[in-house]
C-alpha positions in Angstrom: -4.5 16.7 43.0 -6.6 13.9 41.5 -9.8 15.9 42.2 -8.3 18.9 40.5 -7.4 16.9 37.4 -11.0 15.5 37.3 -12.4 19.0 37.5 -10.1 20.1 34.7 -11.2 17.2 32.5 -14.9 18.0 33.3 -14.3 21.6 32.4 -12.8 20.7 29.0 -15.6 18.2 28.3 -18.2 21.0 28.9 -16.3 23.4 26.6 -16.1 20.8 23.8 -19.7 19.9 24.1 -20.7 23.6 23.9 -18.6 24.1 20.8 -20.2 21.0 19.2 -23.7 22.0 20.0 -23.4 25.6 18.9 -21.9 24.6 15.6 -25.0 23.0 14.2 -27.0 26.2 13.9 -27.6 26.9 10.2 -27.6 23.2 9.2 -31.1 22.3 10.0 -32.4 22.8 6.5 -29.7 20.6 5.2 -31.1 17.6 7.1 -34.5 18.0 5.3 -32.9 16.8 2.1 -30.1 14.6 3.5 -31.6 11.4 2.3 -32.2 12.9 -1.1 -28.6 14.1 -1.4 -27.3 10.6 -0.8 -29.0 9.6 -4.0 -29.0 12.8 -6.0 -26.0 15.1 -5.5 -26.9 18.6 -4.2 -30.7 18.0 -4.4 -31.2 20.5 -1.6 -29.0 23.1 -3.2 -30.8 22.8 -6.6 -34.0 23.5 -4.8 -32.5 26.5 -3.1 -31.8 28.8 -6.1 -29.5 26.6 -8.0 -26.8 27.1 -5.4 -23.9 24.7 -4.6 -21.9 24.7 -1.4 -18.4 26.3 -1.5 -15.6 25.0 0.7 -15.7 28.2 2.8 -19.4 27.5 3.7 -20.2 27.5 7.4 -21.1 23.9 7.0 -17.4 23.1 6.8 -16.1 25.4 9.6 -13.6 24.1 12.2 -16.3 23.9 14.8 -18.3 21.6 12.5 -15.3 19.4 11.8 -14.5 19.1 15.5 -18.1 18.1 16.1 -17.7 15.2 13.7 -15.0 13.9 16.1 -16.5 14.4 19.5 -20.2 13.9 18.6 -20.1 11.7 15.5 -23.5 10.2 16.1 -25.1 13.6 16.1 -23.1 14.6 13.0 -24.5 11.5 11.2 -28.1 12.5 12.0 -27.5 16.0 10.9 -25.4 15.5 7.8 -24.5 11.8 7.3 -21.7 10.6 5.1 -22.1 13.1 2.4 -20.8 13.2 -1.2 -21.3 16.6 -2.8 -20.2 18.9 -5.7 -19.4 22.5 -5.6 -20.6 23.1 -9.2 -23.3 21.6 -11.5 -22.7 18.0 -12.5 -20.9 17.6 -15.9 -21.6 14.3 -17.6 -18.6 14.8 -19.9 -16.1 14.7 -17.0 -14.7 11.9 -14.9 -15.8 12.2 -11.2 -12.8 12.3 -8.9 -13.7 11.4 -5.3 -11.7 13.4 -2.7 -11.7 12.0 0.9 -10.5 14.1 3.8 -8.8 12.8 7.0 -9.2 12.9 10.8 -10.1 16.2 12.5 -10.6 17.5 9.0 -13.1 18.2 6.3 -13.2 19.2 2.6 -11.5 22.7 2.9 -7.9 21.4 3.1 -8.5 19.7 -0.3 -9.4 22.9 -2.1 -5.9 23.6 -3.4 -5.6 20.1 -4.7 -9.0 20.2 -6.4 -8.1 23.5 -8.1 -4.9 22.1 -9.5 -6.3 19.1 -11.3 -7.2 19.1 -15.0 -10.8 20.4 -14.7 -11.4 19.8 -18.4 -11.1 16.1 -17.7 -12.1 15.6 -14.0 -14.8 16.9 -11.7 -14.2 16.7 -8.0 -16.7 14.9 -5.8 -16.1 15.8 -2.2 -16.8 13.5 0.8 -17.8 14.9 4.2 -18.0 12.5 7.1 -17.6 12.6 10.9 -14.1 11.4 11.4 -14.8 10.3 15.0 -17.4 7.7 13.8 -16.6 4.0 13.8 -14.5 3.5 10.7 -16.5 0.4 9.7 -19.8 2.4 9.7 -18.2 5.3 7.8 -16.8 3.0 5.1 -20.2 1.2 4.8 -22.1 4.4 4.4 -19.6 5.8 1.9 -19.8 2.6 -0.2 -23.6 2.7 -0.2 -23.8 6.4 -1.2 -21.1 6.1 -3.8 -23.0 3.1 -5.4 -26.2 5.1 -5.4 -24.7 8.2 -7.0 -22.7 6.2 -9.6 -25.9 4.3 -10.5 -27.9 7.6 -10.7 -25.4 9.3 -12.9 -24.6 6.1 -14.8 -20.9 6.4 -14.0 -19.0 3.1 -14.0 -15.5 4.5 -13.2 -14.6 6.8 -10.3 -10.9 7.3 -9.3 -10.2 8.2 -5.6 -7.7 10.4 -3.8 -7.7 10.0 0.0 -5.8 11.9 2.6 -4.6 10.6 6.1 -7.3 8.5 7.8 -9.5 9.0 4.8 -7.2 6.4 3.1 -8.3 3.7 5.5 -12.0 4.7 5.1 -11.7 4.8 1.3 -9.9 1.5 1.1 -12.5 -0.3 3.3 -15.3 1.3 1.3 -13.8 0.1 -2.0 -13.6 -3.5 -0.6 -17.1 -3.3 0.8 -18.4 -2.0 -2.4 -17.3 -5.0 -4.4 -20.3 -6.8 -2.9 -22.8 -4.0 -3.8 -24.9 -3.7 -6.9 -24.1 -0.6 -8.8 -20.8 0.1 -7.1 -18.5 1.7 -9.6 -15.2 0.4 -10.8 -12.3 2.2 -8.9 -9.6 2.2 -11.5 -7.2 4.5 -9.6 -6.7 5.0 -5.8 -4.1 7.5 -4.6 -3.4 7.4 -0.9 -1.7 10.4 0.7 -0.1 10.2 4.2 -2.2 7.3 5.3 -2.0 5.5 8.7 -1.8 2.0 7.3 -0.6 0.6 10.6 -2.4 3.2 12.8 -1.1 6.2 14.7 1.1 6.1 17.8 -0.3 9.5 18.8 -3.8 8.0 19.0 -2.8 5.3 21.5 -3.6 7.4 24.5 -6.8 8.6 23.0 -8.0 5.1 22.4 -8.1 4.5 26.2 -10.4 7.5 26.8 -12.7 7.2 23.9 -16.3 6.9 25.2 -19.4 5.8 23.4 -22.6 7.0 25.2 -26.1 6.4 24.0 -26.3 6.1 20.2 -30.1 6.0 20.3 -30.0 9.6 21.5 -27.5 10.5 18.8 -24.9 11.5 21.3 -21.4 10.3 22.0 -18.3 12.0 23.4 -14.9 11.1 22.1 -14.0 9.5 18.9 -15.1 5.9 18.3 -12.5 5.8 15.5 -9.7 6.3 18.2 -10.3 2.7 19.3 -9.6 1.5 15.8 -6.8 3.6 14.3 -4.2 3.4 17.1 -0.9 1.8 16.2 -1.1 -2.0 15.9 -4.8 -2.1 16.9 -6.7 -5.3 16.1 -8.8 -3.4 13.6 -5.9 -1.7 11.8 -3.9 -5.0 11.7 -6.8 -6.7 9.9 -7.5 -4.2 7.1 -5.3 -6.0 4.7 -7.2 -9.3 5.2 -8.9 -8.5 1.9 -6.9 -7.0 -1.1 -7.9 -4.2 -3.3 -9.5 -5.3 -6.6 -6.8 -6.3 -9.1 -8.0 -3.7 -11.6 -7.5 -0.9 -9.0 -4.2 1.0 -9.6 -2.9 2.0 -6.2 -0.3 4.7 -5.5 1.2 5.8 -2.1 2.5 9.3 -1.4 3.9 10.3 2.0 6.5 12.6 3.6 9.2 12.3 6.2 9.6 16.0 7.0 8.2 15.9 10.5 11.2 15.1 12.7 9.1 14.2 15.8 11.4 12.9 18.5 8.5 11.0 20.1 8.1 8.8 17.0 10.5 6.0 16.0 12.5 6.4 12.8 11.5 8.9 10.1 8.1 10.5 10.3 5.8 13.3 9.0 5.2 14.8 12.4 2.1 12.7 13.1 2.7 9.3 11.6 5.9 7.2 11.6 7.2 5.7 8.4 6.6 2.1 9.5 2.8 3.0 9.3 3.0 5.2 6.3 4.8 2.5 4.3 3.4 -0.7 5.9 4.7 -3.6 3.9 1.3 -4.9 2.9 0.3 -1.5 1.6 3.6 -1.1 -0.3 3.1 -4.6 -1.8 -0.2 -3.4 -3.3 1.1 -0.2 -4.7 2.1 0.5 -8.2 4.3 3.4 -7.0 5.5 4.8 -3.7 6.7 8.4 -3.5 8.5 9.7 -0.5 8.8 13.5 0.0 11.3 15.0 2.3 10.0 18.5 2.7 6.3 18.4 3.7 4.7 17.5 7.0 1.5 15.6 7.7 -0.5 18.7 8.1 0.5 20.4 4.8 1.3 17.5 2.5 -2.1 17.5 0.8 -1.6 21.1 -0.3 2.2 21.0 -0.8 3.3 21.7 -4.3 5.5 18.5 -4.5 2.6 16.3 -3.5 0.2 18.1 -5.9 2.8 17.7 -8.7 3.0 14.0 -8.1 -0.7 13.5 -7.9 -1.2 15.3 -11.2 1.5 13.2 -12.8 -0.4 10.1 -11.8 -3.7 11.5 -12.9 -2.4 12.7 -16.2 -0.7 9.4 -17.0 -3.7 7.3 -16.0 -5.6 6.1 -19.1 -9.3 6.1 -19.4 -11.8 5.0 -22.0 -11.8 8.3 -23.7 -8.1 9.0 -23.7 -5.3 7.3 -25.6 -2.3 6.9 -23.4 0.0 4.2 -22.1 -0.3 2.9 -18.5 2.5 4.1 -16.2 5.1 1.6 -15.5 6.0 0.1 -12.1 8.1 2.7 -10.3 10.5 2.3 -7.5 10.4 4.4 -4.3 11.1 8.0 -5.2 12.9 10.3 -2.8 12.2 14.0 -3.6 15.2 16.3 -2.9 14.8 19.1 -0.5 16.4 21.3 -3.1 13.6 20.9 -5.6 
């Protein structure tokens, strides 16, 4: 029986590796300008007939996103931690950084990006290998955001981050405080974030394997060893606070009803992680939705409605408006 289990594991490993390796065809040209894109958004696409990537591009397929989990080192060499636009840069608009979660990529953020006030904001999408060491991802994101902000002379960039992307974004914001040219982050909206890790990742943390990074290969998510529930890394992320000038908002749901998770949950994360006391203490508002699940909250109309309420009430240098007042936890009714 043990030998049979080992054979099954080996078979799945081979399948996963084949999926990952096959998904990189068509991305070779991207790597030629990857260093340039980290400094100048869409440098490659401007050279290639003034084109910008769309969120249905083959670069963002499920195979590519999976490869970012199981072969994160290879993903970094091919793509890196990439910040990109889907349209020409508009200096009159405020960049809005959108950060995806684990096993994911930019496409799930499309509905949200289309719902915001595009006369005021311009989405800047982040694409990163979610299996990579979270510390490395946060460091690279901070460096690239500082470079882009400096290049475009942008001193304010609000952030919306979904799921594990919230942990990545928060750590990048903190790391960025020590970097020259890093922009002021006046607004940070976290949606369904594992502030105390994920119980569902606990078993994966024991099987995560790091092979030879010099060869650009690894199997299994390095991040699994960091974002499981109560992990040493996740327990330490609140050692340093967000900048005082960063207005932080939390949005999460309890519509999952997963019997394997304690208390209320969104199907993936339990409420004790979604509403970790240290995170709640930093937040200007906490919004709890009853209907969505973890998988659909980022495109759910109630979450999008709340995000836009926050964005529309947030003041900037070019808009006369009053800051939103401190709000108590809001429970959205299922009847809405």
